[in-house]
Every structure is written in structure tokens, then in C-alpha cells.
C-alpha positions as CSV (number, residue, x, y, z in Angstrom):
1,M,-101.4,51.2,37.6
2,A,-104.2,52.6,40.2
3,K,-107.6,52.2,38.9
4,N,-110.0,55.2,38.9
5,G,-107.7,56.4,41.5
6,F,-107.4,53.4,43.8
7,K,-104.3,51.3,44.1
8,V,-105.4,48.1,44.3
9,M,-103.7,44.8,46.0
10,D,-104.9,41.1,45.6
11,S,-105.0,39.6,48.9
12,D,-105.8,36.2,47.4
13,M,-104.6,35.8,43.9
14,H,-103.8,32.3,42.4
15,V,-101.5,30.6,40.7
16,M,-101.9,27.4,38.4
17,E,-99.2,24.9,39.4
18,P,-97.7,22.9,36.5
19,P,-99.0,18.9,36.4
20,D,-95.0,18.3,36.8
21,L,-94.2,20.9,39.7
22,W,-93.2,18.1,42.7
23,Q,-91.7,15.8,39.7
24,R,-89.2,18.6,38.9
25,Y,-88.9,20.3,42.7
26,I,-89.3,17.3,45.4
27,D,-86.2,16.3,47.0
28,P,-85.0,13.4,45.5
29,A,-85.5,11.2,48.2
30,F,-88.8,11.3,47.3
31,A,-89.1,11.4,43.8
32,D,-90.9,8.3,43.6
33,R,-93.6,9.6,45.7
34,A,-94.1,12.9,43.9
35,P,-97.9,14.1,43.5
36,V,-99.0,14.2,40.0
37,G,-101.2,16.9,38.6
38,L,-103.9,15.8,36.5
39,T,-104.8,16.7,33.2
40,R,-108.3,14.9,32.6
41,D,-109.6,18.6,30.8
42,F,-108.9,21.9,30.5
43,R,-107.3,23.7,33.2
44,D,-107.5,20.5,35.7
45,L,-107.1,21.5,39.5
46,G,-106.7,17.9,40.6
47,I,-103.7,15.9,42.0
48,Q,-102.8,12.6,42.9
49,V,-101.2,12.1,46.2
50,D,-100.3,8.8,47.8
51,G,-102.8,6.8,45.5
52,K,-105.4,9.7,46.4
53,I,-107.0,11.6,44.1
54,L,-107.6,15.4,45.2
55,P,-110.3,17.2,45.6
56,I,-111.9,13.9,45.9
57,P,-113.9,13.1,42.6
58,R,-117.8,13.5,43.4
59,G,-118.6,10.7,41.1
60,P,-119.8,10.9,37.3
61,E,-119.9,14.7,36.7
62,N,-123.2,16.3,35.7
63,P,-122.7,17.2,32.0
64,A,-123.9,20.3,32.1
65,L,-122.3,21.4,34.1
66,A,-119.1,20.0,32.9
67,K,-119.9,22.1,29.7
68,Y,-120.5,25.1,31.7
69,R,-117.3,24.8,33.2
70,R,-114.8,24.2,30.3
71,E,-116.7,26.8,28.4
72,T,-116.5,29.3,30.9
73,L,-112.8,28.4,31.5
74,M,-111.8,28.7,28.1
75,E,-113.9,32.0,27.5
76,K,-111.9,33.4,30.7
77,Y,-108.6,32.2,30.4
78,S,-107.7,30.9,26.7
79,D,-105.2,33.6,26.7
80,V,-103.3,32.8,30.0
81,A,-103.8,29.2,29.2
82,A,-101.7,29.3,26.1
83,R,-98.8,30.1,28.2
84,N,-99.7,27.3,30.6
85,F,-100.6,29.7,33.3
86,D,-96.7,30.9,33.7
87,G,-95.4,33.8,35.5
88,V,-95.3,35.9,32.5
89,S,-99.4,35.3,32.3
90,Q,-99.8,36.0,35.8
91,V,-98.5,39.5,35.0
92,M,-100.9,39.4,32.0
93,A,-103.8,38.6,34.2
94,M,-102.5,41.2,36.8
95,D,-102.2,44.1,34.3
96,K,-105.9,43.1,32.3
97,E,-107.8,43.2,36.1
98,G,-105.9,46.3,37.1
99,L,-103.9,44.9,39.7
100,D,-100.5,47.0,41.2
101,V,-99.6,44.0,43.8
102,A,-100.8,40.4,44.3
103,L,-100.2,38.1,47.1
104,L,-99.9,34.2,45.8
105,Y,-101.8,31.7,47.0
106,P,-101.9,27.9,45.1
107,T,-104.6,25.9,43.5
108,R,-103.4,22.6,43.3
109,G,-101.6,23.5,46.3
110,L,-104.6,23.9,48.5
111,F,-105.3,20.2,48.3
112,V,-101.9,18.2,47.8
113,L,-101.5,18.4,52.2
114,G,-105.4,16.9,52.6
115,I,-104.6,13.9,54.1
116,D,-104.8,12.7,57.3
117,G,-101.9,10.9,58.4
118,L,-99.3,11.6,55.9
119,D,-95.7,10.9,56.2
120,P,-94.4,14.0,58.2
121,D,-91.1,14.0,56.2
122,F,-93.0,13.3,53.2
123,A,-95.5,16.4,54.0
124,A,-92.6,18.4,54.9
125,A,-91.1,18.0,51.4
126,I,-94.3,18.5,49.1
127,A,-94.3,22.0,50.9
128,R,-90.6,22.7,50.3
129,A,-90.9,22.0,46.8
130,Y,-93.9,24.2,46.4
131,N,-92.1,27.0,47.8
132,D,-89.1,26.8,45.6
133,W,-91.3,26.8,42.1
134,L,-92.8,29.8,43.5
135,Q,-90.1,31.6,43.9
136,D,-89.3,30.5,40.6
137,F,-92.5,31.7,39.1
138,R,-92.6,35.1,40.4
139,Q,-89.3,36.1,39.1
140,A,-91.6,37.7,35.9
141,A,-92.4,40.3,38.5
142,A,-91.1,39.8,41.7
143,D,-91.7,43.9,42.5
144,R,-95.4,43.2,42.4
145,T,-96.1,39.3,43.1
146,Y,-94.9,38.1,46.8
147,G,-95.1,34.5,47.5
148,V,-97.4,32.7,50.6
149,A,-95.4,29.5,51.8
150,M,-96.9,26.3,52.2
151,V,-96.1,24.6,55.4
152,A,-97.3,20.8,56.5
153,P,-99.5,20.9,59.4
154,H,-98.3,17.1,59.8
155,N,-94.8,18.0,60.6
156,I,-94.3,21.8,63.0
157,P,-90.7,21.3,63.8
158,A,-90.1,21.7,60.0
159,A,-92.9,23.9,59.5
160,V,-91.2,26.5,61.6
161,E,-87.9,25.7,59.9
162,E,-89.6,26.4,56.4
163,I,-91.3,29.5,57.7
164,R,-87.7,30.9,58.3
165,R,-86.3,29.8,55.3
166,T,-89.3,31.3,52.9
167,V,-89.2,34.7,54.9
168,K,-85.4,35.0,55.0
169,E,-84.2,33.8,51.7
170,Y,-87.2,34.5,49.7
171,G,-88.9,37.4,51.1
172,F,-92.4,35.5,51.6
173,K,-94.9,37.3,53.2
174,G,-96.9,34.9,54.8
175,I,-98.2,31.3,55.3
176,F,-101.8,29.3,54.2
177,L,-103.4,26.3,55.9
178,R,-106.4,25.2,55.2
179,P,-109.1,25.3,57.9
180,N,-109.8,21.7,58.5
181,Q,-108.2,20.1,61.2
182,V,-105.3,18.0,60.7
183,N,-104.5,14.9,62.6
184,G,-107.6,15.2,65.2
185,R,-105.8,18.7,66.3
186,R,-108.0,21.7,66.8
187,W,-105.4,24.7,65.8
188,S,-105.8,25.9,69.3
189,D,-103.7,22.9,70.5
190,S,-100.4,23.5,72.2
191,Y,-98.9,21.5,69.8
192,Y,-99.1,24.8,66.9
193,D,-98.1,27.0,69.3
194,P,-94.5,26.7,67.6
195,L,-96.0,27.6,64.1
196,W,-98.0,30.9,65.5
197,A,-94.7,31.9,67.8
198,E,-92.7,31.8,64.6
199,C,-95.4,33.8,62.3
200,E,-95.6,36.3,65.4
201,R,-92.0,37.0,66.0
202,L,-91.7,37.2,61.7
203,N,-94.3,39.5,61.5
204,I,-96.1,37.2,59.0
205,P,-99.7,36.2,58.9
206,V,-101.3,33.0,58.9
207,G,-103.7,32.9,55.5
208,F,-107.0,30.0,55.9
209,H,-107.9,29.2,52.7
210,E,-111.0,26.4,52.5
211,A,-111.2,24.9,48.5
212,G,-113.1,21.4,47.8
213,R,-112.9,18.0,49.2
214,V,-110.2,16.4,50.5
215,Y,-109.1,13.7,53.4
216,L,-109.8,15.9,56.2
217,P,-112.8,16.7,58.7
218,Q,-114.7,19.3,56.5
219,P,-117.8,21.2,58.2
220,A,-120.3,20.7,54.9
221,I,-120.6,16.8,55.8
222,H,-120.3,16.1,51.7
223,Q,-121.8,12.3,51.9
224,F,-125.6,14.5,52.2
225,I,-124.4,17.5,49.7
226,P,-125.2,16.4,46.3
227,T,-123.7,19.6,43.6
228,F,-120.4,21.5,43.2
229,S,-122.8,24.7,44.6
230,M,-124.2,23.3,47.2
231,F,-121.1,22.2,49.3
232,N,-119.1,25.7,48.1
233,T,-121.9,27.7,49.3
234,L,-122.1,25.8,52.4
235,S,-117.8,24.5,53.0
236,F,-116.0,27.9,52.8
237,P,-117.5,30.1,55.0
238,L,-118.2,27.2,57.5
239,A,-115.0,26.1,57.7
240,N,-113.6,29.3,58.2
241,M,-116.0,30.3,61.1
242,F,-114.9,26.7,62.7
243,A,-111.5,27.7,62.3
244,C,-112.2,31.1,63.7
245,A,-114.0,30.7,66.5
246,D,-111.2,28.0,67.6
247,M,-108.6,30.4,67.2
248,I,-110.2,32.7,69.7
249,F,-112.2,30.6,72.4
250,G,-109.3,28.3,72.6
251,G,-107.1,31.5,73.4
252,V,-104.5,31.8,70.6
253,F,-105.3,35.2,70.1
254,E,-104.7,36.0,74.0
255,R,-101.4,33.9,74.0
256,F,-99.9,35.4,71.1
257,A,-101.2,39.1,70.8
258,R,-99.6,40.1,67.7
259,L,-100.5,37.1,65.4
260,K,-102.3,38.1,62.2
261,V,-104.6,35.4,60.6
262,A,-106.8,36.0,57.7
263,F,-110.4,33.9,56.8
264,L,-110.1,34.0,53.2
265,E,-112.0,32.6,50.2
266,G,-115.4,32.1,52.0
267,N,-116.6,35.9,51.9
268,C,-116.7,38.1,55.1
269,S,-120.6,39.2,55.5
270,W,-120.9,36.2,58.4
271,L,-118.1,37.9,60.2
272,P,-120.6,40.4,62.2
273,W,-123.2,37.5,62.7
274,L,-120.5,34.7,64.0
275,L,-118.5,37.3,66.4
276,W,-121.9,38.8,68.0
277,R,-123.1,35.1,68.7
278,M,-119.5,34.2,70.2
279,G,-119.8,37.4,72.5
280,E,-123.4,36.0,73.4
281,Y,-122.1,33.1,74.8
282,T,-118.9,34.8,76.6
283,E,-121.0,36.5,78.5
284,T,-123.1,34.1,79.7
285,V,-120.9,30.8,80.6
286,G,-117.5,31.8,78.9
287,K,-116.3,32.9,82.1
288,A,-116.4,29.2,83.2
289,E,-115.5,27.5,80.1
290,Y,-112.6,30.3,78.4
291,P,-111.5,32.3,82.0
292,D,-108.5,33.3,80.6
293,L,-110.2,35.5,77.9
294,K,-109.7,39.0,78.9
295,L,-111.2,40.4,75.4
296,K,-114.8,40.2,73.8
297,P,-114.2,37.9,70.6
298,I,-115.2,40.8,68.2
299,E,-112.3,42.8,69.9
300,Y,-109.4,40.0,69.1
301,F,-110.9,40.0,66.0
302,Q,-110.4,43.7,65.6
303,R,-106.8,43.7,66.8
304,Q,-105.8,40.5,64.9
305,C,-107.8,39.4,62.5
306,Y,-108.7,40.0,58.5
307,G,-111.7,38.4,56.3
308,A,-111.9,38.7,52.7
309,V,-114.3,40.1,50.5
310,E,-115.6,39.6,47.2
311,C,-115.8,41.7,44.1
312,D,-119.6,42.0,44.5
313,E,-120.6,41.2,48.3
314,I,-122.8,44.0,48.4
315,T,-123.9,42.4,52.1
316,A,-120.0,43.3,53.0
317,K,-121.9,47.1,53.2
318,Y,-122.5,46.5,57.3
319,M,-118.6,46.0,58.1
320,P,-118.6,49.3,59.3
321,E,-121.5,49.2,61.3
322,F,-119.7,46.7,63.6
323,G,-116.6,48.2,63.9
324,L,-114.7,45.8,61.3
325,E,-113.8,48.5,58.4
326,N,-110.4,48.0,59.3
327,N,-110.1,43.9,58.8
328,I,-111.9,43.6,55.6
329,V,-109.2,42.7,52.2
330,F,-110.0,42.4,48.7
331,S,-109.5,39.5,46.6
332,T,-110.3,38.5,42.9
333,D,-109.4,34.5,43.2
334,Y,-108.1,34.4,39.8
335,P,-107.9,32.2,38.3
336,H,-110.7,30.0,39.3
337,L,-114.7,29.0,37.7
338,D,-116.8,31.3,40.2
339,V,-114.9,34.8,39.3
340,K,-115.7,38.3,37.7
341,Y,-112.0,38.4,36.4
342,P,-111.0,40.6,34.1
343,H,-113.5,42.7,36.0
344,A,-113.5,42.3,39.7
345,V,-112.1,45.5,40.6
346,D,-114.4,47.1,38.0
347,S,-117.4,45.2,39.9
348,F,-116.0,46.5,43.4
349,L,-116.1,49.9,42.5
350,K,-119.8,49.9,41.7
351,L,-120.5,48.8,45.0
352,P,-122.3,51.7,47.4
353,F,-119.4,51.8,49.3
354,P,-117.7,54.9,51.0
355,E,-114.5,56.0,49.4
356,Q,-112.5,55.5,52.4
357,T,-113.7,52.1,52.9
358,K,-113.0,51.0,49.5
359,R,-109.6,52.4,49.9
360,K,-108.9,50.4,52.8
361,Y,-110.2,47.5,51.3
362,L,-108.4,47.6,48.4
363,W,-105.1,48.5,49.6
364,D,-104.7,49.8,53.4
365,N,-105.9,46.7,55.0
366,C,-104.1,44.8,52.8
367,A,-100.8,46.6,53.1
368,R,-101.0,46.4,56.8
369,L,-101.9,42.4,57.0
370,Y,-99.2,41.7,54.9
371,S,-96.8,44.4,56.2
372,L,-96.0,45.8,52.6
């Protein structure tokens, strides 16, 4: 389906899970606690888990924002919503946008594990149920859509087993995690080493993917952020910055030199600045604080990491100047509110990037990230 001569792989295309997914797929032992998707409005993202509603409600919604959201979503997605965002509608959306291949990430699933102290076995059951549903969902076009597995940071032994199961049985191509720390542990904590080791062994990437407000630490302090616009502007890149800095400074990439990690849903234009600033401190106090690091921060990123470019992110034109042209992947973020669907690919192709850069972002880098 090459568009204007470019093959396109979406590194981060979302599904819209049905409200009753967990009632239908969860282990019967947890049936009475199964998360419930909410249906308060058109294409509601909300979910209730253990009595908590996620994303955390912001309070009474601005009527103008509510009207804009409803009208915009209905205009963009009325055709796929008519099929309840099923697998066939996902392929319809891919064809409409001009996508050859898509890696599937969740919507409600980005919130469902966003609670500190969640029962570890329950968390693992939630993840397994989502993965089973996703495997069924993608059968509408299993040759063009690939699963990215949900795993529970609350239960690392179960998470490792779930990685093995979804890769071996379903052919999934990666795992995703929110960048927010769970149960007070940084991602560089050795507690997570078995997770990184298994991803490295199976040659699948970790996709860090931020979303809205949850019951986990988030760097954009929501008590002081009054609007949807301000929260999304700050939280998405900041959370990825925290995770990126922790994975590098914390020595994860030194310990696991073949582990691949992507920082998604937060733009990529912050990367040169963050990696430069980390490099400044590595050159000064870094030898005292991080004596085991053998490479510069930007060298770890160039070797093992990826950021995601938005379709109109003009500031991403600087990536090649900083040696990051091979570390950027394209994403549409379908079917969310603040996206250019069905004109994301067209918008990207209008950016003043060299043809070589466009080909790398639209296909080559993504194919290398997901080993396709």
C-alpha cells in the first residue's frame, strides 16, 4: 500500500477496547473483580478497577471542552464507531490512513494497571486477559497488525512468563509499560532485571507509553495543573524524560546492552536537549555518581533507544544533526482526540525532511525496533 512511494509502519496505533473485555476474558477466579469499561459518553476511555475510576476524573468538565471533544471524535471516528471499533474497523482505519503495518497499543489498557499496591495476582490476570483479547482482535488482519503485550510491573515473575507466552503463542512483538514508577521502584531497580533480561533474550522492545492521570507518581503534578491541555503538554514528555534518564543513569543499558526501548506518545524533540544535558553532568559529577557507565548518555540512546515523531512535529528536523536519525519512529496515535487521522501520513510527508529521513522514520527504524 506504499503511499507516495513510502511504506508506512505505525509504531503506536491504538485499539479501543470494548467495555466488557475483562468480564469476558479474565480468569474466572477474578471474575467478581474484573475491570469494567465506562460508557459515559461517545468513545469513553474510562475504566473502573477495584472501586477506582481511571483516568482520575478532573472534576466537573468544561462544557466547551466536552462539546469540542464529542464533536471532534464523532466527526473523526463515526464510521469505525459504527462497528464498535472492532478488528475490521481497525483495518478500515489503516487503509484510510495509508498504513501498511501497525503495532497495536491499548487505550483503556493504558490505565487499567495504573494503581500502586494492586494485588499482584489480580494485576497479572488483568494483563493476561487483555493479551488474549488482543490476539483475537488482530485476526481481522494478522499479517498487518502485531500485538504489543501488557505486562504487570506489580508481578515480575508473572510478567516474565507472560512475555514468553505472548511471543511464543501469539507472535507479539514487544511489551508496553507506563513510564510512571510502580510501588515506589525506579525502572533501574534490580527488581526489574528479569524483565529486561527476558525482553533482551527474545529480542523484543519495551515501549514506555504515558497516558492520563492515574494512581501512580507523575512528574506533571496534577494538583497544580488546571486543564487537559496543560497536563498533556507537560506530563507526556516529562514522564518519558524521567524514564529515559533513569534507564540510562541507572545502568540498565550498561547491564543489558541488547535491550531495545522506545519512548512513545510524548514527541521526540526533547531528546537532543535531554541527552546533551545528561552528558554535561556525566562529564562533571558522573564519574563519582555513575562509575559503571562506559558510554555517554547519547551513545546509549543511539545504540538501544527510540523516540516517536508526531506527524506535524516540525522541530524533529534537528534529529539528524544530533546523530539521532536512526532512532526515531513514526506514530499516528489513532484513535485519540489530538491526532490528525486520517491525514497523519499526508501531514508527515509535507514536512521539510529529506526523503532518506522520511523513509527511516516511516519504516526502516520501526522495522528494526520491532524486528519485522
